[in-house]
C-alpha positions as CSV (number, residue, x, y, z in Angstrom):
1,X,9.9,-29.9,-40.7
2,X,13.2,-28.4,-41.4
3,X,13.7,-30.8,-44.5
4,X,10.3,-29.3,-45.7
5,X,11.8,-26.1,-45.6
6,X,15.2,-26.6,-46.7
7,X,13.9,-28.2,-50.1
8,X,12.2,-25.1,-51.5
9,X,15.1,-23.0,-50.5
10,X,17.4,-25.0,-52.4
11,X,15.5,-24.8,-55.4
12,X,15.5,-20.9,-55.0
13,X,19.1,-20.9,-54.4
14,X,19.5,-22.7,-57.8
15,X,17.7,-20.0,-59.4
16,X,19.6,-17.1,-57.5
17,X,16.3,-15.8,-55.8
18,X,16.6,-13.9,-52.6
19,X,16.1,-15.9,-49.6
20,X,14.0,-14.6,-46.7
21,X,16.0,-14.6,-43.6
22,X,14.7,-17.2,-41.2
23,X,15.5,-17.5,-37.5
24,X,14.6,-20.6,-35.6
25,X,14.2,-21.1,-31.6
26,X,17.5,-22.2,-30.3
27,X,17.1,-24.8,-27.2
28,X,18.2,-23.9,-23.9
29,X,21.2,-25.9,-24.3
30,X,22.3,-23.8,-27.1
31,X,21.6,-20.9,-25.3
32,X,23.6,-22.0,-22.3
33,X,26.6,-22.4,-24.3
34,X,26.3,-19.5,-26.8
35,X,25.4,-16.7,-24.3
36,X,28.1,-14.9,-22.9
37,X,25.9,-14.1,-19.9
38,X,25.6,-17.7,-19.0
39,X,27.1,-17.1,-15.5
40,X,25.4,-14.4,-13.4
41,X,26.6,-13.6,-9.9
42,X,24.3,-15.5,-7.2
43,X,24.2,-12.2,-5.2
44,X,22.7,-10.3,-8.3
45,X,20.5,-13.1,-8.9
46,X,19.1,-13.0,-5.2
47,X,18.5,-9.2,-5.5
48,X,16.8,-9.9,-8.9
49,X,14.5,-12.3,-7.2
50,X,13.5,-10.1,-4.6
51,X,12.6,-7.2,-6.8
52,X,10.5,-9.4,-8.8
53,X,8.5,-9.9,-5.8
54,X,7.7,-6.3,-5.1
55,X,4.5,-4.4,-5.8
56,X,3.9,-1.7,-8.2
57,X,4.0,0.8,-5.0
58,X,6.9,-0.6,-3.5
59,X,8.9,-0.6,-6.7
60,X,8.3,3.0,-7.0
61,X,9.3,3.5,-3.7
62,X,12.5,1.8,-4.4
63,X,13.2,4.0,-7.6
64,X,12.7,6.9,-5.5
65,X,15.0,5.8,-2.7
66,X,17.7,4.5,-5.4
67,X,17.2,8.0,-7.1
68,X,18.2,9.7,-3.8
69,X,20.9,7.8,-2.6
70,X,22.6,7.6,-6.1
71,X,21.8,11.1,-7.0
72,X,20.1,10.4,-10.2
73,X,17.8,13.0,-12.1
74,X,14.6,11.8,-13.4
75,X,15.9,12.1,-16.8
76,X,18.5,9.5,-16.4
77,X,15.8,6.9,-15.9
78,X,12.9,7.5,-18.1
79,X,11.5,4.0,-17.5
80,X,11.3,4.9,-13.7
81,X,10.0,8.3,-14.5
82,X,7.2,6.5,-16.1
83,X,6.5,4.1,-13.4
84,X,6.6,6.8,-10.7
85,X,3.5,8.7,-11.8
86,X,1.3,5.5,-12.3
87,X,2.1,4.9,-8.3
88,X,1.1,8.6,-7.5
89,X,-2.7,8.3,-7.9
90,X,-2.5,5.1,-5.6
91,X,-0.7,7.3,-2.6
92,X,-3.1,10.0,-3.2
93,X,-6.2,7.6,-2.7
94,X,-4.3,6.4,0.5
95,X,-3.8,9.8,2.2
96,X,-7.0,10.8,1.3
97,X,-8.7,7.8,3.2
98,X,-7.6,8.7,6.6
99,X,-9.4,12.1,6.2
100,X,-12.6,10.6,5.3
101,X,-12.8,8.7,8.5
102,X,-16.5,7.7,9.4
103,X,-16.0,5.6,12.3
104,X,-14.7,6.5,15.6
105,X,-13.7,5.7,19.0
106,X,-15.2,8.0,21.9
107,X,-12.5,8.3,24.6
108,X,-13.4,10.2,28.1
109,X,-10.2,12.1,28.4
110,X,-10.8,13.9,31.8
111,X,-13.9,15.8,33.6
112,X,-14.6,18.9,35.7
113,X,-14.7,17.8,39.5
114,X,-17.5,19.8,39.8
115,X,-19.6,18.3,37.3
116,X,-18.5,14.8,37.7
117,X,-22.3,13.8,38.8
118,X,-23.6,15.1,35.8
119,X,-20.7,13.0,33.8
120,X,-21.5,9.9,35.6
121,X,-25.3,10.5,35.0
122,X,-24.6,10.9,31.4
123,X,-22.0,8.0,31.1
124,X,-24.9,5.7,32.8
125,X,-27.5,6.6,30.1
126,X,-25.1,6.1,27.1
127,X,-23.6,2.8,28.3
128,X,-26.5,1.5,30.2
129,X,-24.6,0.9,33.2
130,X,-25.5,0.9,37.0
131,X,-24.7,4.0,39.2
132,X,-21.7,2.0,40.5
133,X,-20.3,0.8,37.7
134,X,-20.8,4.3,35.7
135,X,-18.8,6.3,39.0
136,X,-16.3,3.7,38.4
137,X,-15.8,4.3,34.8
138,X,-15.7,8.2,35.0
139,X,-13.0,7.8,37.8
140,X,-10.6,5.7,35.6
141,X,-10.8,8.4,32.8
142,X,-8.9,8.6,30.3
143,X,-11.0,5.4,28.9
144,X,-12.7,4.7,25.7
145,X,-16.5,5.0,26.0
146,X,-17.7,3.6,22.9
147,X,-16.1,2.0,19.7
148,X,-17.0,1.9,16.3
149,X,-19.7,5.0,16.3
150,X,-20.7,6.5,13.3
151,X,-19.2,9.9,12.6
152,X,-22.7,11.9,13.3
153,X,-23.6,9.6,16.6
154,X,-19.9,10.4,18.0
155,X,-20.3,14.1,17.2
156,X,-23.5,14.6,18.8
157,X,-22.4,12.1,22.1
158,X,-19.1,14.3,22.4
159,X,-21.2,17.7,22.4
160,X,-23.6,16.0,25.0
161,X,-20.5,15.0,27.5
162,X,-18.7,18.2,26.8
163,X,-21.9,20.3,27.8
164,X,-21.9,18.5,31.0
165,X,-18.5,19.3,31.8
166,X,-16.2,16.1,30.1
167,X,-13.1,16.4,27.9
168,X,-13.8,14.1,25.0
169,X,-11.5,12.9,22.2
170,X,-12.7,11.3,18.9
171,X,-10.2,8.6,17.6
């Protein structure tokens, strides 16, 4: 292929024409001998390998930490400044997720000693336990009543139990 290119170029040179600039890809052997950066410190190579495995969010955190530790302003690292806003909406979405919690665990924290029989009856009807099992359950408070309960149902159960004198939390 090189010969096919050289012959037309030789004709152009004999006519004193302007030659186009052509760059051929070098081989790996040529790059190793010609490159001044051929020898890379193994420590730096290991760091580059570790950074290349990070996710976008982790990379953003790394950049923020480096800026803080090295006291670098946002203007000094324009590429990092461009990456940080891209990761910011992801962090906001993650922060919103716990606020929109729809599944709860209902935990019986304590109860008023005067209303113990009412709490036992209510726990018995909620969990379908026998009277003895309900009594043991209530006396072992704090204890989780139910797991994976929808928000509306959890609020109803909480209101019912608080109405009979129990202290209930939703987790």
